[in-house]
N, C-alpha and C positions, 0 to 999 in steps of 0.2 A: 281821536280815533284814526288809526292808520288807514290810508286808502290803498287797497290791494287790488292789483290787476289780475284778471283771470288768466289761466294758462294759455288760452288762445291768443292773448295779447302780450305774451312774455317778452317780446322785443321792445316794449315800451317801458322805460324806467318809471317806477312808481314815484309819485310826488311825496313831499314831506308830510308828516302827520298833521292833522287838524281836525276840528269838529266836523261832523257830517255836513256835506254840502248838499244844497237843495237846488236842483236844476230843472227849470221849466222847459219841457220838450214838446214837440209835435210828432205824431206817429203816422204821418203819411209815408209812403214809400220813399218820397224824395228827400226825407230827412235822415234816412238810415246811414248814408255815408258820413254824416256828422255825429250820430249818436249810437250806432250799432256797437255793442260791446259794453256800453256804460251800465246796463242793467246788472251785469255781473260784478260790478265793483263794490267792494266793501267800503262803506263810508260815503256812498253816493246815493241820494234819494232822487228818483226821477218823478216829476210831477207833470203828467201829460194833460194837454188841452189844445184847443185850436189856437192859431197865432193871435187872433183878435182878442182872446180872453187872457192870454199870458201877460199882457201889460198890466191888467188889473191884478193879477196874482203878484206881480213884481211890486206894484204900488202898495199892495196890502202886506208886503213883506212875507208872503207865503213861500216865496222862492228867493234864492240869492242871486241867480242869474237866469235869464230866460231867452228863448229864441222867439223874438217878437217881430211883428210886422214893422218894416223900417219906418213907415210914416209915423208910427207911435214914438219914434225917437224924438220927434219935435212936437207931437201932440200930447204927450204924457203930461199929467197935471203937476208932476214934480220932475226936476231935471234928472236926466239919465246920462250914462256914459256907454259908449260902444266897447265891447270886449272883442278885440280884433283877431279872433281865433277861428273864424269860419263864417260862412253865410250860405244862404240859399238863393241862387240866381241863375242867370242864363246870358248867353250872347247870341240871340237869335231865337228860334222857336223854343218854347218851354213845354209844350204839349198839355200841361195841366192847369193853365190859367186861360180860360176860353170864354168868349162871348158867342152867344147863339141868338139869332133873330128870326122872327117870322116875316119881317118886311125888309126891304132895302135899308141900309144903315141910315141914310139921310132922313128916312121917315120914322125912325125909332123915337118914341115919345116917353115910354116907360120901360125901365130896366129893373128886373128883380135881381138884386145883388146878393150873392152868397155872403152870409154874415161871418164866415170863418176868417176872412182876411180884410183888414182895413186898407192895406197897401194895394191889393188888386182892385178893390172898388174904386179908389182914387185913380189908378192907372186906367181903368175902363172909362172913367169920365173924361180923362185927358185925351185918350185915343178917339172917343166918339166926337168930342167937341172940336179937336184940332185936325184930325185925319179924315173924319167922315162927315163933318159939318152937321152933326145932329145936335139937338138941344133937349136931351132927355131928363126926366125926373127919375131918381133912383129910390127904390123902396127895398127894405130888408126882406131877404128870402132865406128861410131855414129849410134847406133841402131835405133834411130828415123828416120834416112834417109833411112834405109833399103838397102843401097848400099854396099852389100857384094860381094867382088870379088869371082867369082865362083871357082877359083883355090885355095881358102883358105883351109888349112888343118884343122884348129881348130879355135874356137871362145870362148872368155871369156865374160860372161855376169854377171852383178851384179844387186841386188835390186829386185823390184817387177816384173820386166820383166821376171825373171827366172821362176816365177810361172804363170804369165798371158800371156806370149808371148814366150814361150820356143820353140826352133827349133824342128822339128820332129825327133823322135828317129830313124826312118828308114833311114834318111839321115845322122844323127849324132849319131851313135851307141855307141861311146866311151864317157863316161862322168865321171867327177871327181868333188866332193865337196871339195873345197880347204881348208875349215876349218878342215874337217875330215883328209885330207892328211897331213896338218901341225901337227895335234895332233899325228897322227901315226908316223910321223918323229921325233918329238921333245918331245912328252909327255906334252906339255905346251899349255895353252890357246893362242888364237890369238886376237890381238887388231887391228881392222880395222880403227877406227876413235876415236878421243878424242877432247876435247875442247882445243883450242889454243888461245893465246893472244900475241900481239907484246911485245917483251922485252923492247922496248924503249917507251912504252906508257907513255904519260904525266900523271900528277896526276889526272886531271879530268877524263881521260879515265880509270885510275886504280880504281877510286872511282866507276865508272859505272860497271867495271868488278867485283869488290868486291860484289856489289849488285847483279849482274847477277849470280855470283858463289853461293851466298846464295839461290837465287831463283831456280837455276838449281839443286842444291843439294837437296833442299826440294821437288821439283817437282818429281825428280827421285825416291826418297824414297816413296813419296805419290802414284805415279803411279804403284809401285810394287804391291800394293794391289788392283789395278783397271784394271788388264789385261783383265778380262772377259768383263767388261764394254767397254773398249777401242775397243776390237774385235767386240762386238755387234754393235758398232756405225761405225767402220772404215773398217771392212773387205770387205764389199760390194763395197764401193767407191774405194778401192784399188784393187778390183777384185781378192780377196782371198777367198777360202772356209773357213768358220768360224772355223771349227775344226782344220784345218791345221794351220791357223793363231794363234790360241790359243796355240797349241803345240810349234809353232815356237817362239813366244814371251815369253812364260812361261818356256819352258823346254830347248830350244836350245841356245838361246842368253844369253849373259852376259852384264850387264850394269855398274858394279862397277869396278873401276880401283884399284883392290886390289893387294897384293904382288905377287900373282901368275900371274896375268895379266901383271904386270910390268916385271916379269921375261920373259914372252913370248914376250913382246915388245922389251926388251933388246936383246933377241936372234934373233929376226927378223931383227933388225937394224944391228946387227953384221953380219948376213948372207948377208944382202944387201950390206954392206960395202965390205965384202970379195969378192963379185961377181961384184963389180963395179957399183952397182945400187944406192948407197947412199954415200955421201962424208965423213960421220963420224959415228962411231958405237954407240956413246953415246946419249941417249935421253936428251932433254933439262931439265932444272930444273923446279920445280913447281912454279907457281905463288903464292905468299904469301898471300892468301886470308883470 
């Protein structure tokens, strides 16, 4: 099946024909610079889910490539490869990966952790133990259920809910932006999610992934010049103030998996391994797209 690009993306050359590619995506505002425009592509099926569940879809072969939590690159039950055509990261404040606490950080004993991201949960544990000298226990927290134990000392939230459904400051006076804390600690960017593919993918799947990689790379580059238009169309549906969304996508977030981002990823995986949060410190190899 030919993969045809919509008229709005006419500057991007269409890739070669192949079977329909299945792409696991996240639909937070922060992923739009990576995926906006893909829904209009013939031959491209988008499979939306939260980052923490996309690795399961990849392992189950429900998708060919997926935007997964980066810690799942080393935690996955089967080997994976990185498709180096984009990432979701920051170099300083990220705004939407945030810890809230009722007590001073050193007194935190229980953290209700948003189940949407494995990476953010491990980062929160690293920050609390290394930067704040806390010794917390983490428990799963499904924000959609609203079932938070009243005795919980701290809460981790990620994504749009940090902006449109944040807890009241009066009840949660202590707050940390985890991207900002990571940069203050290491001086490096942080990578929250990147594209992954199964290392044992058969040749038909690899052909689809090669096509998907070209499309994802082109779309990310194209969308870099369309931030204001994306915000004008998507800020209200995502319940973001337009000016805040523009600053967020244009100035705070990073989408290119460059050398500095890879250095930040390597340091994160090393820290996770050292603290028993990941089995191996080395990131997987790149998919040879």
